[in-house]
N, C-alpha and C positions, 0 to 999 in steps of 0.2 A: 774790134777794135773800140774803144772810149769816144763816145758821141757830143759831144755839145758843140754851140752857137761859137762866131769869131768873140761875139761880144764877155760870153761865162770864162772862157778862155782867158781874154784881157785881163777878167777881174783877178781871174786864178794869178797870175802872172806879177798881178799887182801884188796880192796875198804875197807869193813869195820875194818881191822887192823888199817889201816890211819887214820880212823876219831874215834877211840879209843882217848880218851883226855889225853893226858903229864902228867896229873896227875898220871894216872896209866898205862899209859904206860914205867914209870919210877919205875913201883916198881916192873913189868917182870922181872923178872932178869936169868937166862940162862931156858928160856923158848920156845917150839918150837909149834907152831900151823903146824897142821897135819890135810889133807882132808882124809876121809873113806867113798865111797857108801850105806854104812850102820853099823847102829847099834848092839850091840850083840843079838841074838835071845831074849833074855829075858825081854829087855825094848826097845821094836823095835820102839816109838817115843823117844827116848835119840835124844836131836838135838845138846848136845854137853859135853865130858868129860872132867874133870881133872885129870892125873896121874903123881905123884909124891910127893914131900916133903914140905909141906908147911912153908912157908917164917918162920912161927912162929916155925919153930921146927929143922929149918938148923941149928948147931951149928959151932965150931972150924973145927967139923970135917969134915963140907962141902967141898967137891973141888975134882976136878978132877969125878964128877960125870957126867953119860950123864944128858942133858937137861928135865925136867920135859914137861912132853904132855898135850897140847889142841887139842881132836879128835874134829872137828865140824865133826857131821855125813851129806851129801848131802842128802841123802832119804826123811827120815824126813820133811827138811827144806826144799825142794822142794816142799812136798803132804803140805806145810803148807800156803805156798806162795804163793798170787796170780801173784807179779809181781818181776821183778830183782831188787825194790827199796825196795820193802820188803824183798829178800833175803838179800844187805847189812845190812838191819835195825835186821831183826831178827839175823845173825850171829854177826852181834855186843853188840850187848845182849848178846848173850850164848858167845861171848870168855869173856866178862866183866863180867859174872855170874862165869863162869868159874874161872878166873882168882882169883875173890875172895874168892876162895877154900881153894887156899895156900898164903891169903892174909889175908885179914879181911873183915867182909861186914861191914864194917866201906866207905871202897874205893868205895861201890854200890850206898850209901848216900853222895859219894863225886863227884862222876861223874853225878849222878841222875839214874841210868840205872837201868830200871824196865822191866817187859816182862807185855804186856799189859794182 
């Protein structure tokens, strides 16, 4: 397992966010990205999770609400990656895929992001 501090991991997550294509980041309205050490016990290999109201379901009522959350899980990401660049690349894909949960799968095609 690749080892790094939570602070180092958070820096790599920030780097991954900087690499997401602008076509997709423009769609990320009222979304916050968090880092947690481990996913829920019932899904130990989960790399990321989107929680919130999909963009397609937001109507006039959608105002004054807390941001949607994308959580990136440090433990499973480090267990599957061999080096720091792998962490950045995997986190980028995770965030793109979780962002697609509240936009549409067409956005994945737009940025060409697929998990190997």
